[in-house]
VOPAGU-2260 file (C-alpha; in pm, 1 decimal, decimal comma):
REM VOPAGU-2260
SITE   aa  ch    i         X         Y         Z
SITE  MET   A    0    -890,3     678,4    2387,8
SITE  VAL   A    1    -941,6     597,0    2029,1
SITE  SER   A    2    -751,3     286,3    1903,7
SITE  GLU   A    3    -532,3     335,0    1600,8
SITE  LYS   A    4    -603,4     165,8    1272,5
SITE  LYS   A    5    -441,3    -171,6    1220,5
SITE  PHE   A    6    -255,8    -241,6     912,4
SITE  PRO   A    7    -254,3    -607,7     793,1
SITE  MET   A    8      47,6    -681,3     597,1
SITE  THR   A    9     287,0    -965,2     503,8
SITE  VAL   A   10     640,3    -983,1     649,1
SITE  ALA   A   11     778,0    -868,3     319,8
SITE  GLY   A   12     548,0    -567,4     310,0
SITE  LYS   A   13     639,8    -466,7     660,3
SITE  GLN   A   14    1015,3    -501,0     561,5
SITE  LYS   A   15     961,8    -292,2     252,7
SITE  LEU   A   16     811,4     -15,2     488,3
SITE  GLU   A   17    1093,8     -38,9     733,1
SITE  ASP   A   18    1345,1       5,3     443,5
SITE  GLU   A   19    1169,6     312,6     315,5
SITE  LEU   A   20    1151,4     453,0     666,7
SITE  GLU   A   21    1523,6     395,0     712,2
SITE  TYR   A   22    1601,3     569,4     377,2
SITE  LEU   A   23    1386,8     867,7     461,3
SITE  LYS   A   24    1547,3     913,9     806,6
SITE  THR   A   25    1910,4     852,7     713,9
SITE  VAL   A   26    1932,4     972,3     358,9
SITE  LYS   A   27    1644,1    1192,8     248,4
SITE  ARG   A   28    1605,4    1382,6     571,3
SITE  LYS   A   29    1976,4    1487,5     545,6
SITE  GLU   A   30    1947,1    1584,5     187,5
SITE  VAL   A   31    1658,3    1816,3     267,2
SITE  VAL   A   32    1829,8    1974,3     560,2
SITE  GLU   A   33    2131,1    2050,5     349,7
SITE  ARG   A   34    1911,0    2207,8      83,5
SITE  ILE   A   35    1761,3    2436,1     350,3
SITE  LYS   A   36    2110,4    2530,0     464,2
SITE  VAL   A   37    2203,6    2625,0     117,0
SITE  ALA   A   38    1894,8    2813,8      58,6
SITE  ARG   A   39    1941,3    3017,8     373,1
SITE  SER   A   40    2273,1    3135,7     253,5
SITE  TYR   A   41    2111,0    3305,9     -32,2
SITE  GLY   A   42    1994,7    3571,0     206,6
SITE  ASP   A   43    1640,3    3713,5     231,9
SITE  LEU   A   44    1403,8    3415,3     308,0
SITE  SER   A   45    1078,5    3608,3     221,9
SITE  GLU   A   46    1152,2    3588,8    -158,5
SITE  ASN   A   47    1361,7    3277,6    -155,8
SITE  SER   A   48    1185,7    3004,7    -359,7
SITE  GLU   A   49    1465,2    2749,7    -301,8
SITE  TYR   A   50    1410,7    2785,6      74,5
SITE  ASP   A   51    1024,3    2761,7      32,5
SITE  SER   A   52    1067,4    2449,7    -187,1
SITE  ALA   A   53    1311,9    2279,8      59,9
SITE  LYS   A   54    1075,9    2351,6     350,1
SITE  GLU   A   55     792,0    2201,0     159,7
SITE  ASP   A   56    1001,4    1897,9      89,1
SITE  GLN   A   57    1099,7    1872,0     460,6
SITE  ALA   A   58     727,9    1881,5     549,8
SITE  PHE   A   59     648,8    1617,2     310,9
SITE  VAL   A   60     938,1    1390,8     425,0
SITE  GLU   A   61     842,7    1432,9     794,7
SITE  GLY   A   62     480,5    1355,6     715,0
SITE  LYS   A   63     585,0    1040,7     527,1
SITE  ILE   A   64     810,9     931,5     824,4
SITE  SER   A   65     527,5     991,9    1063,6
SITE  SER   A   66     291,9     791,3     856,9
SITE  LEU   A   67     532,2     496,5     800,9
SITE  GLU   A   68     605,3     489,8    1171,5
SITE  SER   A   69     237,7     452,4    1252,7
SITE  MET   A   70     178,2     183,1     985,3
SITE  ILE   A   71     480,8     -18,5    1121,8
SITE  ARG   A   72     382,2      33,3    1484,0
SITE  ASN   A   73      28,2     -86,7    1407,1
SITE  ALA   A   74     111,5    -369,6    1171,0
SITE  VAL   A   75     -62,3    -697,1    1199,1
SITE  ILE   A   76     142,4    -962,9    1023,5
SITE  ILE   A   77     -50,7   -1219,9     809,8
SITE  THR   A   78     122,3   -1562,3     863,6
SITE  GLU   A   79      98,3   -1867,3     638,6
SITE  ASP   A   80     -59,1   -2081,6     911,2
SITE  GLU   A   81    -345,9   -1832,6     968,6
SITE  LEU   A   82    -448,6   -1884,1     600,6
SITE  ASN   A   83    -730,7   -2109,0     478,9
SITE  THR   A   84    -595,8   -2269,3     171,6
SITE  ASP   A   85    -903,6   -2304,4     -40,4
SITE  GLU   A   86   -1068,5   -1946,8      25,6
SITE  VAL   A   87    -965,6   -1616,8    -103,6
SITE  GLN   A   88    -846,3   -1401,2     187,8
SITE  LEU   A   89    -585,4   -1134,6     289,8
SITE  GLY   A   90    -238,3   -1264,6     198,9
SITE  LYS   A   91    -363,9   -1491,4     -80,0
SITE  THR   A   92    -289,6   -1475,4    -450,7
SITE  VAL   A   93    -612,2   -1518,8    -658,0
SITE  THR   A   94    -640,6   -1565,2   -1034,3
SITE  PHE   A   95    -980,6   -1483,3   -1192,4
SITE  LYS   A   96   -1127,0   -1442,6   -1543,1
SITE  GLU   A   97   -1361,6   -1173,2   -1636,6
SITE  LEU   A   98   -1686,1   -1326,5   -1776,2
SITE  PRO   A   99   -1799,0   -1413,4   -2043,8
SITE  ASN   A  100   -1448,0   -1420,0   -2213,0
SITE  GLY   A  101   -1208,5   -1183,4   -2051,7
SITE  GLU   A  102    -845,1   -1226,7   -1981,7
SITE  GLU   A  103    -714,2   -1394,3   -1668,8
SITE  GLU   A  104    -594,5   -1154,9   -1395,2
SITE  THR   A  105    -384,7   -1242,6   -1091,4
SITE  TYR   A  106    -361,2   -1041,7    -772,5
SITE  THR   A  107    -236,2   -1076,6    -424,1
SITE  ILE   A  108    -461,1    -933,9    -165,3
SITE  VAL   A  109    -263,1    -731,3      91,7
SITE  GLY   A  110    -334,5    -462,0     346,5
SITE  SER   A  111    -372,0     -96,8     224,9
SITE  ALA   A  112     -13,0     -17,4     355,0
SITE  GLU   A  113     147,8    -236,3      99,3
SITE  ALA   A  114    -100,8    -223,9    -194,0
SITE  ASN   A  115      60,6    -157,6    -534,3
SITE  PRO   A  116    -165,8    -255,5    -833,5
SITE  VAL   A  117     115,0    -215,7   -1069,2
SITE  GLU   A  118     297,2    -495,6    -895,3
SITE  GLY   A  119     -21,7    -697,8    -864,9
SITE  LEU   A  120     -84,1    -623,2    -492,8
SITE  ILE   A  121    -439,0    -492,6    -432,8
SITE  SER   A  122    -570,7    -360,5     -97,3
SITE  ASN   A  123    -828,3    -564,5      99,1
SITE  ASP   A  124   -1031,8    -245,7      92,6
SITE  SER   A  125   -1048,9    -237,8    -292,9
SITE  PRO   A  126   -1395,2    -322,3    -450,0
SITE  ILE   A  127   -1238,4    -625,3    -624,5
SITE  ALA   A  128   -1078,9    -768,0    -316,2
SITE  LYS   A  129   -1387,1    -701,7     -88,5
SITE  ALA   A  130   -1608,1    -903,5    -355,4
SITE  LEU   A  131   -1357,6   -1190,1    -368,5
SITE  ILE   A  132   -1274,2   -1245,9      -3,6
SITE  GLY   A  133   -1431,9   -1560,0     131,5
SITE  ARG   A  134   -1498,9   -1707,1    -223,2
SITE  LYS   A  135   -1359,4   -2038,3    -332,1
SITE  LYS   A  136   -1227,4   -2180,0    -669,6
SITE  GLY   A  137   -1510,4   -2196,5    -933,4
SITE  ASP   A  138   -1722,9   -1932,9    -778,7
SITE  ARG   A  139   -1866,3   -1663,0    -996,2
SITE  VAL   A  140   -1892,5   -1317,1    -842,3
SITE  LYS   A  141   -2027,4    -971,4    -951,7
SITE  ILE   A  142   -1802,2    -691,5    -859,8
SITE  GLN   A  143   -1921,3    -326,6    -840,3
SITE  THR   A  144   -1617,2    -123,2    -963,7
SITE  PRO   A  145   -1598,3     254,2   -1034,0
SITE  GLY   A  146   -1614,7     155,7   -1396,0
SITE  GLY   A  147   -1931,6     -42,4   -1353,1
SITE  GLU   A  148   -2023,2    -397,8   -1277,8
SITE  MET   A  149   -1818,0    -689,5   -1377,3
SITE  SER   A  150   -1856,2   -1057,1   -1337,4
SITE  VAL   A  151   -1565,2   -1293,8   -1276,9
SITE  GLU   A  152   -1484,1   -1651,3   -1212,5
SITE  VAL   A  153   -1227,1   -1748,2    -958,9
SITE  LEU   A  154    -977,8   -1978,5   -1129,9
SITE  GLU   A  155    -706,3   -2036,9    -877,5
SITE  ILE   A  156    -612,8   -1945,6    -516,0
SITE  LYS   A  157    -256,1   -1978,1    -376,2
């Protein structure tokens, strides 16, 4: 039997997924079922775009529910006492500066299930996180990104 992928995440990240799952199951699923009922009432389903659209939404919602259930079931919670305080690792917030004179950037390294770069949460699978994990304050690191190579200096780890 193939073991399922593990999803490292924070307690807050798992709670966010659980909240989204609850919303999809209790609110969104019911909305889609109601849309299907209304669309069916229009008659001939073979040329009913409302029905087709609602069925597509239903498939998306059910797929998302299944995906979230799998992530929650296979969650591996990152706890504070497991974290090394002076090294970049999963669950840590790192501030770095692009060299030679770039701006400071701050990201928290999280599992792929809760990554959201807009909110400053980057996946441990991202090129930046992969290059920074295991580094310490003051380390200079070359990072291969899709946009090319960049050099950074680790300024702070929390």
